[in-house]
C-alpha positions as CSV (number, residue, x, y, z in Angstrom):
1,X,27.5,117.3,78.0
2,X,29.5,120.4,77.0
3,X,32.8,122.0,77.7
4,X,33.7,125.7,77.6
5,X,37.4,126.7,77.5
6,X,38.9,129.6,79.3
7,X,36.5,130.1,82.1
8,X,34.8,128.4,85.0
9,X,31.7,126.6,83.7
10,X,29.7,124.5,86.1
11,X,26.3,126.0,87.1
12,X,24.8,122.6,87.9
13,X,21.3,123.5,86.8
14,X,18.3,121.2,87.0
15,X,15.4,122.8,85.1
16,X,12.2,120.8,85.2
17,X,9.4,122.1,82.9
18,X,5.9,120.6,83.0
19,X,3.4,120.6,80.1
20,X,1.9,124.1,80.0
21,X,5.2,125.8,80.9
22,X,5.1,125.6,84.7
23,X,8.3,124.3,86.3
24,X,11.0,124.4,88.9
25,X,14.6,125.2,88.6
26,X,17.3,124.1,91.1
27,X,20.6,125.8,90.5
28,X,23.5,125.3,92.8
29,X,27.2,125.9,92.5
30,X,29.1,127.5,95.4
31,X,32.8,127.5,94.8
32,X,34.8,130.3,96.3
33,X,38.0,130.1,94.2
34,X,39.5,132.9,92.2
35,X,37.7,132.0,89.0
36,X,34.4,131.8,90.8
37,X,34.8,135.1,92.5
38,X,36.1,137.0,89.4
39,X,34.8,135.5,86.2
40,X,33.0,132.2,86.7
41,X,29.4,131.1,86.7
42,X,28.6,130.3,90.3
43,X,24.8,130.1,91.1
44,X,22.7,129.1,94.0
45,X,19.0,129.4,93.3
46,X,15.7,127.7,93.5
47,X,12.7,129.1,91.7
48,X,9.1,127.9,91.1
49,X,7.1,129.3,88.3
50,X,4.1,129.5,90.7
51,X,6.1,131.9,92.9
52,X,8.3,133.7,90.4
53,X,7.6,133.1,86.8
54,X,10.0,135.8,85.6
55,X,12.8,134.3,87.8
56,X,12.2,130.9,86.3
57,X,12.4,132.4,82.8
58,X,15.6,134.2,83.8
59,X,17.2,130.9,84.8
60,X,16.1,129.2,81.5
61,X,17.4,132.2,79.5
62,X,20.8,132.2,81.3
63,X,21.1,128.5,80.9
64,X,20.4,128.7,77.1
65,X,22.8,131.6,76.7
66,X,25.6,129.4,78.2
67,X,24.9,126.7,75.6
68,X,25.1,129.3,72.8
69,X,28.5,130.6,73.9
70,X,31.0,130.4,71.1
71,X,33.5,128.4,73.2
72,X,31.0,125.7,74.1
73,X,31.6,122.4,72.4
74,X,29.4,119.3,72.3
75,X,31.1,116.4,74.1
76,X,30.0,113.4,72.0
77,X,31.7,110.2,70.7
78,X,33.6,112.1,68.1
79,X,34.9,114.6,70.7
80,X,35.9,111.7,73.0
81,X,37.7,109.9,70.2
82,X,39.6,113.1,69.3
83,X,40.5,113.7,72.9
84,X,41.8,110.1,73.2
85,X,44.1,110.6,70.2
86,X,45.6,113.8,71.7
87,X,45.7,112.8,75.3
88,X,49.1,112.1,76.8
89,X,49.0,109.2,79.2
90,X,50.1,109.9,82.8
91,X,53.6,108.9,83.8
92,X,54.0,105.2,84.9
93,X,53.3,104.5,88.5
94,X,56.3,103.8,90.8
95,X,56.5,100.1,91.5
96,X,56.6,99.0,95.1
97,X,54.7,102.0,96.5
98,X,51.5,100.9,98.1
99,X,48.5,103.2,98.2
100,X,47.5,104.6,101.5
101,X,44.9,102.5,103.3
102,X,41.3,103.9,103.1
103,X,39.7,104.5,106.5
104,X,36.1,104.4,107.3
105,X,33.9,107.0,105.7
106,X,33.4,110.2,107.8
107,X,30.3,110.8,109.7
108,X,27.8,113.1,107.9
109,X,28.1,116.8,108.7
110,X,25.1,118.2,110.6
111,X,23.8,119.8,107.4
112,X,24.0,116.4,105.7
113,X,22.3,114.7,108.7
114,X,19.5,117.2,108.4
115,X,19.1,116.5,104.6
116,X,19.2,112.7,105.3
117,X,16.5,113.1,108.0
118,X,14.3,115.1,105.6
119,X,14.7,112.4,103.0
120,X,13.6,109.8,105.5
121,X,10.6,111.9,106.5
122,X,9.7,112.3,102.8
123,X,9.8,108.5,102.3
124,X,7.8,107.9,105.5
125,X,5.2,110.4,104.2
126,X,4.7,108.1,101.2
127,X,6.7,109.9,98.6
128,X,8.7,107.6,96.3
129,X,11.4,109.9,95.1
130,X,13.6,112.6,96.6
131,X,16.4,114.8,95.3
132,X,19.3,116.2,97.3
133,X,21.7,118.6,95.6
134,X,24.3,119.6,98.1
135,X,26.2,122.8,97.6
136,X,29.8,122.4,96.5
137,X,32.1,121.9,99.5
138,X,29.6,120.1,101.7
139,X,31.3,116.8,100.8
140,X,30.1,113.5,99.4
141,X,29.9,111.6,102.7
142,X,27.1,109.1,102.6
143,X,24.7,110.9,100.4
144,X,21.7,108.7,99.6
145,X,19.0,109.2,97.1
146,X,15.5,107.8,97.7
147,X,14.2,106.5,94.4
């Protein structure tokens, strides 16, 4: 895991490379905030080497370039320890204030329902694994992963 200070940094890239160099890249990050629109890394992309070899290499290159950025820091046990030493704890909670009750989870959005149906169809077709990577903003309501 890495951090980069001073700019938006969350491209959410899944790059899967097979022996021989073929592969698939799923890249999805769709925030529409100020940093995303002006200076951040916000990508939405799927590419297969069989359809677009140069596009796949572009994703791999851009991903590797992000890791080489001078502001990127490895987040490891030493980094976590240093963070723990410099972290200021949050103010104490007010005693006597009860948290708001949690209601039932919301019903999936139609886009989520479509993805869940596709996962069910994939499972029914005999596949044993599936991956859903929702775009930012579609919400976490009832996402399931078939594994």
